MMTF fields as JSON, N, C-alpha, C and O atoms, coordinates in Angstrom:
{
  "mmtfVersion": "1.0.0",
  "mmtfProducer": "UNKNOWN",
  "numBonds": 471,
  "numAtoms": 472,
  "numGroups": 118,
  "numChains": 1,
  "numModels": 1,
  "chainsPerModel": [1],
  "groupsPerChain": [118],
  "chainIdList": ["A"],
  "bondAtomList": [4, 2, 8, 6, 12, 10, 16, 14, 20, 18, 24, 22, 28, 26, 32, 30, 36, 34, 40, 38, 44, 42, 48, 46, 52, 50, 56, 54, 60, 58, 64, 62, 68, 66, 72, 70, 76, 74, 80, 78, 84, 82, 88, 86, 92, 90, 96, 94, 100, 98, 104, 102, 108, 106, 112, 110, 116, 114, 120, 118, 124, 122, 128, 126, 132, 130, 136, 134, 140, 138, 144, 142, 148, 146, 152, 150, 156, 154, 160, 158, 164, 162, 168, 166, 172, 170, 176, 174, 180, 178, 184, 182, 188, 186, 192, 190, 196, 194, 200, 198, 204, 202, 208, 206, 212, 210, 216, 214, 220, 218, 224, 222, 228, 226, 232, 230, 236, 234, 240, 238, 244, 242, 248, 246, 252, 250, 256, 254, 260, 258, 264, 262, 268, 266, 272, 270, 276, 274, 280, 278, 284, 282, 288, 286, 292, 290, 296, 294, 300, 298, 304, 302, 308, 306, 312, 310, 316, 314, 320, 318, 324, 322, 328, 326, 332, 330, 336, 334, 340, 338, 344, 342, 348, 346, 352, 350, 356, 354, 360, 358, 364, 362, 368, 366, 372, 370, 376, 374, 380, 378, 384, 382, 388, 386, 392, 390, 396, 394, 400, 398, 404, 402, 408, 406, 412, 410, 416, 414, 420, 418, 424, 422, 428, 426, 432, 430, 436, 434, 440, 438, 444, 442, 448, 446, 452, 450, 456, 454, 460, 458, 464, 462, 468, 466],
  "bondOrderList": [1, 1, 1, 1, 1, 1, 1, 1, 1, 1, 1, 1, 1, 1, 1, 1, 1, 1, 1, 1, 1, 1, 1, 1, 1, 1, 1, 1, 1, 1, 1, 1, 1, 1, 1, 1, 1, 1, 1, 1, 1, 1, 1, 1, 1, 1, 1, 1, 1, 1, 1, 1, 1, 1, 1, 1, 1, 1, 1, 1, 1, 1, 1, 1, 1, 1, 1, 1, 1, 1, 1, 1, 1, 1, 1, 1, 1, 1, 1, 1, 1, 1, 1, 1, 1, 1, 1, 1, 1, 1, 1, 1, 1, 1, 1, 1, 1, 1, 1, 1, 1, 1, 1, 1, 1, 1, 1, 1, 1, 1, 1, 1, 1, 1, 1, 1, 1],
  "groupList": [{"groupName": "UNK", "atomNameList": ["N", "CA", "C", "O"], "elementList": ["N", "C", "C", "O"], "formalChargeList": [0, 0, 0, 0], "bondAtomList": [1, 0, 2, 1, 3, 2], "bondOrderList": [1, 1, 2], "singleLetterCode": "X", "chemCompType": "L-PEPTIDE LINKING"}],
  "groupTypeList": [0, 0, 0, 0, 0, 0, 0, 0, 0, 0, 0, 0, 0, 0, 0, 0, 0, 0, 0, 0, 0, 0, 0, 0, 0, 0, 0, 0, 0, 0, 0, 0, 0, 0, 0, 0, 0, 0, 0, 0, 0, 0, 0, 0, 0, 0, 0, 0, 0, 0, 0, 0, 0, 0, 0, 0, 0, 0, 0, 0, 0, 0, 0, 0, 0, 0, 0, 0, 0, 0, 0, 0, 0, 0, 0, 0, 0, 0, 0, 0, 0, 0, 0, 0, 0, 0, 0, 0, 0, 0, 0, 0, 0, 0, 0, 0, 0, 0, 0, 0, 0, 0, 0, 0, 0, 0, 0, 0, 0, 0, 0, 0, 0, 0, 0, 0, 0, 0],
  "groupIdList": [1, 2, 3, 4, 5, 6, 7, 8, 9, 10, 11, 12, 13, 14, 15, 16, 17, 18, 19, 20, 21, 22, 23, 24, 25, 26, 27, 28, 29, 30, 31, 32, 33, 34, 35, 36, 37, 38, 39, 40, 41, 42, 43, 44, 45, 46, 47, 48, 49, 50, 51, 52, 53, 54, 55, 56, 57, 58, 59, 60, 61, 62, 63, 64, 65, 66, 67, 68, 69, 70, 71, 72, 73, 74, 75, 76, 77, 78, 79, 80, 81, 82, 83, 84, 85, 86, 87, 88, 89, 90, 91, 92, 93, 94, 95, 96, 97, 98, 99, 100, 101, 102, 103, 104, 105, 106, 107, 108, 109, 110, 111, 112, 113, 114, 115, 116, 117, 118],
  "secStructList": [7, 7, 7, 3, 3, 3, 3, 3, 3, 3, 7, 1, 1, 2, 2, 2, 2, 2, 2, 2, 2, 2, 2, 2, 2, 2, 2, 2, 2, 6, 7, 6, 6, 1, 7, 3, 3, 3, 7, 7, 7, 6, 6, 7, 7, 1, 7, 4, 4, 4, 1, 1, 3, 3, 3, 3, 3, 7, 7, 1, 1, 6, 6, 2, 2, 2, 2, 2, 2, 2, 2, 2, 2, 2, 2, 2, 2, 6, 1, 7, 6, 6, 7, 3, 3, 3, 3, 3, 3, 6, 6, 3, 3, 3, 3, 3, 7, 1, 7, 7, 2, 2, 2, 2, 2, 2, 2, 2, 2, 2, 2, 2, 2, 2, 2, 2, 6, 7],
  "xCoordList": [-31.39, -32.599, -32.909, -33.835, -32.194, -32.482, -33.192, -32.965, -34.043, -34.73, -36.002, -36.777, -36.187, -37.404, -38.149, -37.529, -39.45, -40.269, -41.122, -41.773, -41.106, -41.945, -43.167, -43.052, -44.338, -45.594, -46.197, -46.353, -46.532, -47.148, -48.478, -48.7, -49.352, -50.665, -50.79, -50.674, -51.029, -51.111, -52.555, -53.163, -53.096, -54.473, -54.541, -53.747, -55.488, -55.678, -56.116, -55.894, -56.735, -57.18, -56.218, -56.311, -55.286, -54.299, -54.933, -54.371, -56.085, -56.751, -57.223, -57.116, -57.743, -58.193, -57.002, -57.088, -55.894, -54.678, -54.171, -53.75, -54.21, -53.759, -54.587, -54.036, -55.906, -56.768, -56.439, -56.405, -56.2, -55.884, -54.584, -54.512, -53.555, -52.257, -52.306, -51.637, -53.093, -53.26, -53.953, -53.601, -54.937, -55.62, -54.637, -54.646, -53.796, -52.798, -51.832, -51.504, -51.385, -50.453, -51.068, -50.387, -52.36, -53.039, -53.076, -52.815, -53.397, -53.466, -52.094, -51.985, -51.055, -49.7, -49.218, -48.49, -49.608, -49.154, -49.758, -49.294, -50.779, -51.329, -50.294, -50.403, -49.29, -48.222, -47.028, -46.113, -47.038, -46.051, -44.656, -43.744, -44.474, -43.135, -42.305, -41.115, -42.885, -42.189, -42.311, -43.261, -41.345, -41.348, -42.114, -41.913, -42.984, -43.744, -43.536, -43.763, -43.105, -42.831, -43.484, -43.643, -43.854, -44.313, -43.083, -42.133, -43.09, -41.939, -42.388, -43.494, -41.506, -41.75, -40.89, -39.725, -41.444, -40.617, -39.435, -39.529, -38.325, -37.113, -37.389, -37.991, -36.947, -37.108, -38.442, -38.663, -39.348, -40.645, -40.544, -39.621, -41.514, -41.571, -42.882, -43.847, -42.912, -44.158, -44.189, -43.188, -45.363, -45.579, -45.544, -46.308, -44.656, -44.547, -45.829, -46.083, -46.646, -47.863, -48.919, -49.907, -48.745, -49.778, -49.311, -49.952, -48.232, -47.714, -48.051, -47.684, -48.73, -49.184, -48.171, -48.23, -47.229, -46.267, -46.034, -46.145, -45.709, -45.382, -44.237, -44.159, -43.346, -42.229, -42.404, -42.757, -42.149, -42.307, -41.001, -40.418, -40.528, -39.305, -39.607, -40.544, -38.808, -38.96, -37.942, -38.024, -36.987, -35.929, -36.45, -37.595, -35.59, -35.953, -36.451, -36.066, -37.313, -37.821, -38.589, -39.173, -38.586, -39.248, -40.753, -41.32, -41.39, -42.837, -43.423, -44.625, -42.617, -43.166, -43.678, -44.669, -43.031, -43.494, -44.911, -45.767, -45.163, -46.507, -47.538, -48.639, -47.17, -48.076, -48.336, -49.479, -47.278, -47.431, -48.277, -49.112, -48.08, -48.888, -50.366, -51.232, -50.655, -52.044, -52.66, -53.791, -51.92, -52.431, -52.657, -53.701, -51.675, -51.818, -52.965, -53.68, -53.147, -54.248, -55.59, -56.422, -55.792, -57.039, -57.204, -58.304, -56.114, -56.144, -56.45, -57.205, -55.865, -56.075, -57.518, -58.007, -58.203, -59.61, -60.447, -61.446, -60.043, -60.789, -60.343, -60.883, -59.392, -58.904, -59.715, -60.284, -59.761, -60.461, -59.598, -58.371, -60.219, -59.452, -58.492, -57.48, -58.791, -57.905, -56.674, -55.779, -56.622, -55.456, -54.305, -54.511, -53.098, -51.891, -51.151, -51.062, -50.625, -49.856, -48.413, -48.141, -47.483, -46.061, -45.391, -45.714, -44.455, -43.62, -42.182, -41.819, -41.355, -39.949, -39.1, -39.359, -38.069, -37.064, -35.719, -35.349, -34.992, -33.719, -33.952, -34.775, -33.225, -33.366, -34.391, -34.623, -35.002, -35.952, -37.374, -37.685, -38.231, -39.618, -40.559, -40.164, -41.815, -42.878, -44.077, -44.349, -44.797, -46.036, -47.136, -47.034, -48.191, -49.28, -50.524, -51.001, -51.038, -52.288, -53.0, -52.398, -54.253, -55.051, -54.912, -54.828, -54.886, -54.796, -55.92, -56.439, -56.289, -57.29, -56.668, -55.449, -57.505, -57.017, -56.067, -55.048, -56.395, -55.548, -54.203, -53.165, -54.216, -52.964, -52.101, -50.888, -52.727, -51.991, -51.337, -50.17, -52.099, -51.563, -50.353, -49.337, -50.444, -49.326, -48.105, -46.983, -48.31, -47.194, -46.499, -45.271, -47.276, -46.71, -45.984, -44.885, -46.593, -45.938, -44.624, -43.625, -44.612, -43.372, -42.294, -41.13, -42.67, -41.718, -41.134, -39.921, -41.988, -41.521, -40.667, -39.647, -41.064, -40.301, -38.91, -37.938, -38.828, -37.536, -36.536, -35.337, -37.045, -36.188, -36.163, -35.476, -36.892, -37.013, -35.675, -35.445, -34.802, -33.514, -32.476, -31.375, -32.808, -31.835, -31.469, -30.666],
  "yCoordList": [-0.916, -0.354, 0.993, 1.651, 1.45, 2.746, 2.641, 1.702, 3.596, 3.697, 2.852, 2.863, 2.129, 1.342, 1.902, 2.285, 1.954, 2.325, 1.113, 0.518, 0.759, -0.323, 0.298, 1.206, -0.196, 0.271, -0.888, -1.985, -0.645, -1.666, -1.194, 0.006, -2.119, -1.823, -2.609, -3.834, -1.901, -2.536, -2.469, -1.399, -3.621, -3.716, -4.825, -5.764, -4.724, -5.792, -7.092, -8.172, -6.992, -8.158, -8.379, -7.677, -9.344, -9.574, -9.884, -9.525, -10.539, -10.867, -9.589, -9.474, -8.633, -7.36, -6.575, -5.975, -6.584, -5.904, -6.563, -5.873, -7.875, -8.603, -8.221, -7.984, -8.162, -7.773, -6.355, -6.089, -5.455, -4.079, -3.955, -3.215, -4.671, -4.568, -5.25, -4.811, -6.322, -6.966, -6.01, -5.952, -5.263, -4.276, -3.203, -2.821, -2.72, -1.72, -2.279, -1.599, -3.501, -4.12, -4.209, -3.955, -4.571, -4.629, -3.247, -3.112, -2.232, -0.874, -0.404, 0.25, -0.726, -0.319, -1.025, -0.437, -2.253, -3.027, -2.516, -2.887, -1.675, -1.074, -0.169, 0.137, 0.257, 1.09, 0.195, 0.09, -0.453, -1.483, -0.926, -1.692, 0.381, 0.933, 0.851, 1.165, 0.446, 0.355, -1.063, -1.785, -1.437, -2.748, -2.68, -1.761, -3.645, -3.759, -5.171, -6.136, -5.296, -6.613, -6.771, -5.809, -7.993, -8.327, -8.562, -9.21, -8.047, -8.218, -8.768, -8.499, -9.54, -10.059, -9.272, -8.999, -8.905, -8.225, -9.088, -10.315, -8.446, -9.168, -10.13, -9.758, -11.359, -12.367, -13.089, -13.984, -12.724, -13.384, -14.693, -14.905, -15.566, -16.849, -16.915, -16.235, -17.732, -17.919, -17.129, -16.561, -17.111, -16.488, -14.973, -14.391, -14.332, -12.866, -12.202, -11.052, -12.892, -12.282, -12.057, -11.371, -12.607, -12.463, -11.667, -11.732, -10.929, -10.222, -8.741, -8.054, -8.233, -6.862, -5.813, -4.694, -6.137, -5.154, -5.327, -6.425, -4.212, -4.217, -3.225, -2.216, -3.516, -2.619, -2.074, -2.804, -0.774, -0.101, 0.573, 1.272, 0.375, 1.017, 2.471, 2.753, 3.387, 4.802, 5.25, 6.379, 4.408, 4.776, 4.934, 4.596, 5.454, 5.605, 6.996, 7.968, 7.081, 8.376, 9.082, 8.434, 10.39, 11.193, 11.028, 10.418, 11.575, 11.554, 10.433, 10.445, 9.446, 8.322, 8.74, 8.186, 9.7, 10.133, 10.695, 10.369, 11.528, 12.093, 10.997, 11.025, 10.033, 8.915, 8.105, 7.752, 7.811, 7.02, 7.756, 7.137, 9.05, 9.838, 9.77, 9.597, 9.904, 9.843, 8.48, 8.393, 7.413, 6.058, 5.828, 5.313, 6.21, 6.014, 6.842, 6.377, 8.056, 8.907, 8.212, 8.117, 7.728, 7.032, 5.763, 5.451, 5.039, 3.793, 4.064, 3.318, 5.131, 5.459, 5.817, 5.539, 6.429, 6.796, 5.553, 5.624, 4.42, 3.172, 2.369, 1.292, 2.859, 2.166, 2.587, 3.678, 1.737, 2.042, 2.981, 2.885, 3.879, 4.865, 4.249, 4.865, 3.046, 2.449, 1.781, 1.363, 1.676, 1.081, 2.083, 3.289, 1.553, 2.378, 1.996, 0.822, 3.006, 2.794, 3.157, 4.218, 2.278, 2.552, 2.653, 1.904, 3.589, 3.721, 3.682, 4.348, 2.899, 2.765, 2.888, 2.247, 3.738, 3.868, 3.775, 4.654, 2.703, 2.481, 2.362, 1.561, 3.16, 3.133, 4.15, 4.244, 4.908, 5.954, 5.437, 4.809, 5.7, 5.261, 6.247, 7.059, 6.146, 6.96, 6.054, 5.189, 6.246, 5.521, 6.555, 7.48, 6.392, 7.358, 6.703, 5.682, 7.312, 6.838, 8.021, 9.074, 7.848, 8.855, 10.242, 11.237, 10.313, 11.586, 11.649, 10.618, 12.853, 12.99, 12.532, 12.404, 12.294, 11.876, 12.92, 12.569, 14.199, 15.266, 15.295, 15.49, 15.101, 15.066, 13.883, 14.019, 12.728, 11.544, 11.811, 11.481, 12.412, 12.706, 13.627, 13.377, 14.69, 15.635, 14.959, 15.173, 14.145, 13.458, 12.494, 12.464, 11.716, 10.737, 11.442, 11.038, 12.494, 13.211, 13.829, 13.757, 14.44, 15.039, 13.979, 14.213, 12.816, 11.736, 11.246, 11.07, 11.027, 10.529, 11.575, 11.231, 12.824, 13.89, 14.036, 14.334, 13.826, 13.891, 12.909, 13.181, 11.77, 10.695, 10.661, 9.823, 11.547, 11.506, 11.619, 10.941, 12.455, 12.668, 11.621, 11.623, 10.735, 9.726, 8.764, 7.856],
  "zCoordList": [24.889, 24.327, 24.925, 24.451, 25.94, 26.52, 27.853, 28.617, 28.127, 29.411, 29.404, 28.448, 30.488, 30.691, 31.886, 32.878, 31.806, 32.955, 33.314, 32.455, 34.591, 35.082, 35.731, 36.554, 35.354, 35.923, 36.695, 36.16, 37.948, 38.782, 39.312, 39.475, 39.579, 40.155, 41.441, 41.441, 42.546, 43.861, 44.331, 44.356, 44.703, 45.175, 46.203, 46.16, 47.129, 48.119, 47.46, 48.005, 46.296, 45.539, 44.377, 43.37, 44.487, 43.428, 42.07, 41.035, 42.058, 40.803, 40.098, 38.877, 40.87, 40.314, 39.763, 38.692, 40.5, 40.036, 38.756, 37.828, 38.703, 37.526, 36.3, 35.225, 36.463, 35.339, 34.872, 33.67, 35.811, 35.468, 34.699, 33.718, 35.132, 34.455, 33.093, 32.157, 32.971, 31.657, 30.681, 29.502, 31.182, 30.35, 29.88, 28.71, 30.788, 30.424, 29.38, 28.408, 29.576, 28.636, 27.232, 26.238, 27.152, 25.852, 25.202, 24.007, 25.985, 25.445, 24.979, 23.942, 25.728, 25.352, 24.094, 23.294, 23.915, 22.749, 21.446, 20.367, 21.526, 20.32, 19.656, 18.469, 20.421, 19.9, 19.615, 20.432, 18.449, 18.142, 17.862, 17.552, 17.963, 17.776, 19.046, 19.015, 20.144, 21.426, 21.978, 21.677, 22.778, 23.403, 24.722, 25.517, 24.949, 26.188, 26.693, 25.963, 27.941, 28.505, 29.867, 30.619, 30.161, 31.498, 32.354, 31.912, 33.567, 34.446, 35.786, 36.255, 36.385, 37.73, 38.705, 38.418, 39.849, 40.838, 41.233, 41.251, 41.551, 41.923, 43.07, 44.077, 42.906, 43.956, 43.933, 44.749, 43.014, 42.983, 42.22, 41.433, 42.47, 41.786, 41.02, 41.367, 39.985, 39.248, 37.958, 37.522, 37.362, 36.055, 36.177, 36.947, 35.416, 35.451, 34.991, 35.352, 34.205, 33.676, 34.748, 34.488, 35.938, 36.956, 38.163, 39.212, 38.059, 39.226, 39.254, 40.207, 38.252, 38.294, 37.911, 38.423, 37.016, 36.543, 35.051, 34.505, 34.41, 32.992, 32.796, 33.496, 31.842, 31.538, 30.124, 29.197, 29.983, 28.701, 28.344, 29.173, 27.112, 26.642, 26.286, 25.539, 26.825, 26.498, 25.473, 24.989, 25.127, 24.194, 22.781, 22.483, 21.912, 20.51, 20.203, 20.853, 19.203, 18.747, 19.854, 20.722, 19.822, 20.844, 20.836, 19.93, 21.851, 21.934, 22.75, 23.017, 23.167, 23.906, 25.274, 25.751, 25.916, 27.239, 27.131, 27.952, 26.135, 25.954, 25.698, 26.249, 24.857, 24.57, 25.832, 26.124, 26.577, 27.797, 28.831, 29.49, 28.984, 29.927, 29.526, 30.384, 28.238, 27.76, 28.037, 28.516, 27.738, 27.977, 29.467, 29.868, 30.29, 31.734, 32.301, 33.188, 31.803, 32.269, 32.025, 32.928, 30.796, 30.476, 31.306, 31.762, 31.498, 32.266, 33.735, 34.359, 34.295, 35.711, 36.014, 37.109, 35.064, 35.263, 35.545, 36.262, 34.984, 35.156, 36.378, 36.631, 37.121, 38.305, 39.523, 39.555, 40.494, 41.733, 42.591, 42.557, 43.354, 44.132, 45.154, 45.488, 45.655, 46.66, 46.066, 46.8, 44.74, 44.096, 44.045, 43.908, 44.159, 44.062, 42.788, 42.428, 42.12, 40.904, 41.202, 41.764, 40.828, 41.011, 39.653, 38.731, 39.538, 38.348, 38.812, 39.781, 38.121, 38.483, 37.23, 36.211, 37.332, 36.281, 36.981, 37.76, 36.696, 37.392, 38.887, 39.332, 39.663, 41.124, 41.63, 42.835, 40.725, 41.093, 40.911, 39.9, 41.884, 41.739, 42.403, 43.24, 42.001, 42.569, 42.767, 41.934, 43.866, 44.113, 44.254, 45.06, 43.462, 43.432, 44.014, 43.517, 45.077, 45.655, 46.307, 46.516, 46.62, 47.327, 46.704, 47.423, 45.398, 44.692, 43.672, 43.243, 43.291, 42.244, 40.925, 40.812, 39.951, 38.645, 38.065, 37.47, 38.237, 37.717, 38.436, 37.804, 39.756, 40.513, 40.083, 39.926, 39.895, 39.445, 38.094, 37.883, 37.183, 35.853, 35.952, 35.303, 36.756, 36.889, 37.503, 37.044, 38.536, 39.186, 38.229, 38.154, 37.509, 36.577, 35.437, 35.056, 34.893, 33.797, 34.255, 33.539, 35.446, 35.952, 36.15, 35.827, 36.679, 36.902, 35.571, 35.455, 34.578, 33.282, 32.564, 31.965, 32.616, 31.946, 32.571, 31.878, 33.872, 34.57, 33.969, 33.912, 33.522, 32.986, 31.459, 30.875, 30.813, 29.358, 28.648, 27.647, 29.149, 28.497, 28.865, 28.315, 29.78, 30.24, 29.142, 29.359]
}
Protein backbone atom coordinates (compact mmCIF):
# COMPACT_ATOMS: atom_id res chain seq x y z
CA UNK A 1 0.00 0.00 0.00
CA UNK A 2 2.99 2.34 0.14
CA UNK A 3 4.17 4.51 3.00
CA UNK A 4 2.51 4.38 6.40
CA UNK A 5 2.93 6.96 9.13
CA UNK A 6 2.29 5.97 12.73
CA UNK A 7 1.11 8.74 15.04
CA UNK A 8 1.36 8.23 18.78
CA UNK A 9 0.29 10.33 21.73
CA UNK A 10 2.30 10.07 24.94
CA UNK A 11 0.81 11.28 28.22
CA UNK A 12 1.26 10.45 31.90
CA UNK A 13 -2.44 9.54 31.91
CA UNK A 14 -2.94 6.62 29.47
CA UNK A 15 -6.72 7.15 29.48
CA UNK A 16 -6.30 10.77 28.36
CA UNK A 17 -3.87 9.69 25.62
CA UNK A 18 -6.32 7.00 24.52
CA UNK A 19 -9.15 9.53 24.20
CA UNK A 20 -6.91 11.84 22.19
CA UNK A 21 -5.81 9.17 19.72
CA UNK A 22 -9.40 7.93 19.32
CA UNK A 23 -10.42 11.50 18.46
CA UNK A 24 -7.65 11.70 15.86
CA UNK A 25 -8.66 8.35 14.38
CA UNK A 26 -12.28 9.57 14.00
CA UNK A 27 -11.11 12.75 12.28
CA UNK A 28 -8.82 10.81 9.94
CA UNK A 29 -11.55 8.35 8.98
CA UNK A 30 -13.58 11.22 7.54
CA UNK A 31 -11.17 10.94 4.61
CA UNK A 32 -12.34 7.57 3.32
CA UNK A 33 -9.88 7.61 0.42
CA UNK A 34 -7.06 6.58 2.78
CA UNK A 35 -6.61 3.65 5.11
CA UNK A 36 -6.46 4.39 8.85
CA UNK A 37 -5.61 1.61 11.28
CA UNK A 38 -5.12 1.23 14.98
CA UNK A 39 -1.69 -0.17 15.77
CA UNK A 40 -0.12 -1.70 18.83
CA UNK A 41 3.50 -0.97 19.64
CA UNK A 42 5.79 -3.91 18.94
CA UNK A 43 5.78 -6.38 21.81
CA UNK A 44 2.67 -4.95 23.47
CA UNK A 45 -0.24 -7.06 24.65
CA UNK A 46 -3.94 -6.27 24.70
CA UNK A 47 -6.31 -4.29 22.54
CA UNK A 48 -4.53 -2.13 19.95
CA UNK A 49 -7.36 0.41 20.21
CA UNK A 50 -6.23 1.49 23.67
CA UNK A 51 -2.48 1.94 23.19
CA UNK A 52 -2.45 5.47 21.83
CA UNK A 53 -1.27 4.95 18.25
CA UNK A 54 -2.83 5.10 14.81
CA UNK A 55 -1.37 4.35 11.36
CA UNK A 56 -2.26 6.34 8.26
CA UNK A 57 -1.52 5.30 4.67
CA UNK A 58 0.27 8.02 2.70
CA UNK A 59 0.35 6.08 -0.57
CA UNK A 60 -1.86 6.72 -3.56
CA UNK A 61 -2.89 10.04 -5.05
CA UNK A 62 -0.96 13.14 -4.02
CA UNK A 63 -2.04 15.69 -1.46
CA UNK A 64 -2.30 13.39 1.56
CA UNK A 65 0.65 15.02 3.32
CA UNK A 66 -1.05 18.44 3.16
CA UNK A 67 -4.32 16.95 4.42
CA UNK A 68 -2.56 15.09 7.22
CA UNK A 69 -0.62 18.21 8.29
CA UNK A 70 -3.89 20.19 8.43
CA UNK A 71 -5.66 17.50 10.47
CA UNK A 72 -2.71 17.10 12.85
CA UNK A 73 -2.40 20.88 13.27
CA UNK A 74 -6.05 21.17 14.32
CA UNK A 75 -5.76 18.10 16.55
CA UNK A 76 -2.57 19.37 18.24
CA UNK A 77 -4.25 22.63 19.24
CA UNK A 78 -6.62 20.56 21.40
CA UNK A 79 -3.82 18.61 23.08
CA UNK A 80 -2.35 19.51 26.44
CA UNK A 81 1.15 21.08 26.36
CA UNK A 82 2.69 18.24 28.41
CA UNK A 83 1.66 15.62 25.86
CA UNK A 84 4.21 14.38 23.34
CA UNK A 85 3.33 13.41 19.79
CA UNK A 86 5.42 10.83 17.93
CA UNK A 87 5.45 10.18 14.19
CA UNK A 88 7.17 7.13 12.73
CA UNK A 89 7.74 6.15 9.11
CA UNK A 90 9.76 2.97 8.71
CA UNK A 91 12.85 3.28 10.91
CA UNK A 92 12.65 7.10 11.03
CA UNK A 93 10.74 8.87 13.78
CA UNK A 94 10.26 12.25 15.38
CA UNK A 95 8.93 13.13 18.82
CA UNK A 96 7.47 16.60 19.27
CA UNK A 97 7.10 18.10 22.72
CA UNK A 98 7.63 21.42 24.51
CA UNK A 99 7.16 23.37 21.28
CA UNK A 100 4.69 26.01 20.25
CA UNK A 101 1.83 24.96 18.01
CA UNK A 102 3.53 26.66 15.06
CA UNK A 103 6.83 24.89 15.76
CA UNK A 104 5.05 21.54 16.03
CA UNK A 105 3.31 22.15 12.71
CA UNK A 106 6.59 23.02 10.95
CA UNK A 107 8.41 20.00 12.41
CA UNK A 108 5.64 17.57 11.48
CA UNK A 109 5.24 18.99 7.98
CA UNK A 110 9.00 18.80 7.33
CA UNK A 111 9.10 15.20 8.58
CA UNK A 112 6.15 14.12 6.41
CA UNK A 113 7.40 15.95 3.31
CA UNK A 114 10.78 14.22 3.70
CA UNK A 115 8.99 10.88 3.25
CA UNK A 116 6.37 12.02 0.74
CA UNK A 117 8.24 10.71 -2.28
CA UNK A 118 9.07 7.38 -0.63
